[in-house]
N, C-alpha and C positions, 0 to 999 in steps of 0.2 A: 903558701897561698893565703892571701888575706881574706877577710870576711866578704868584701865585695866580690872578689873573684870566686869564692865558694858559692855565693848567692847566684852569680852568673852561671856557673857550671850546673848548679841544681836546676835553674830555669831552663837552660839549654836541654837538659835531659828530659824535663817535663814537656818541653815543646815538641820533642821528637815523637811523643806518644799520640799527638794530634787528636785528642778528644777535647770536647768543650771544657770539661772539668780541668784537664791537665793544662790546657792553654790558659785558662783563667788563673790557675795556680802559678804558671810560668810568669804571667804578667805581674802578679803580686810580687814574686821574687825579683823580677827585673826592676820593678819600682823601688824595692828596698836597695838593690844594688845601685840604682841610679842615684839615690840619695847619698850613698857612701862615696861614689865617684865625684859627685858634685862637691861634697865637703872636702874631698882631697884635691879639688881643682883639676881633675883629669878630664879635659875636654874631649880627648880622643875616645876614651871609654864611655863618656857620656853620650857621644854621638852614636857609638856602636850599640849601646843599650837602648837608646831611643829608637834606633832602627829595628832592633829585635822586638820591642813592644809594638811598633808599627806592623811588623810582619805577623806577629801573633794576633793582633787585632784584625788584620786582613783575613787570617785563617778562620777567625770567629765570625766573619761576615760584617764586622764593624768597620765599614770602609771609610767613613768620615774620620773616625778616630785614627785609623791607619794613616790617612793622609796627614792629619795633624801631627802625629808623632814623627812621620818621615820629614815633614817640613822643619820640625824642631831639630831633628838629627842633622839636616842640611845646615841649619843656622849654627849649630854647635860646631860642626866640622869646618864651616867657613870662618868662624871666629878663632880657630886654631892658627890660621895664617898660612 
């Protein structure tokens, strides 16, 4: 498992705790993983991580942020072809 995958796994675990603090920590880990996947040029994983950030933002009540991240995820997925 590479670093980005480890960050993603850690973020997913934090997200399941569903507290404000754990969701915020999950988003931070997702953002770190996102950077790694972008550097690797992995558009599929980029779309997945953007979606997870959007879902976490929604859970925090940050609805506009959630929409923004979901739209980015759609764009990343569409650019995969």
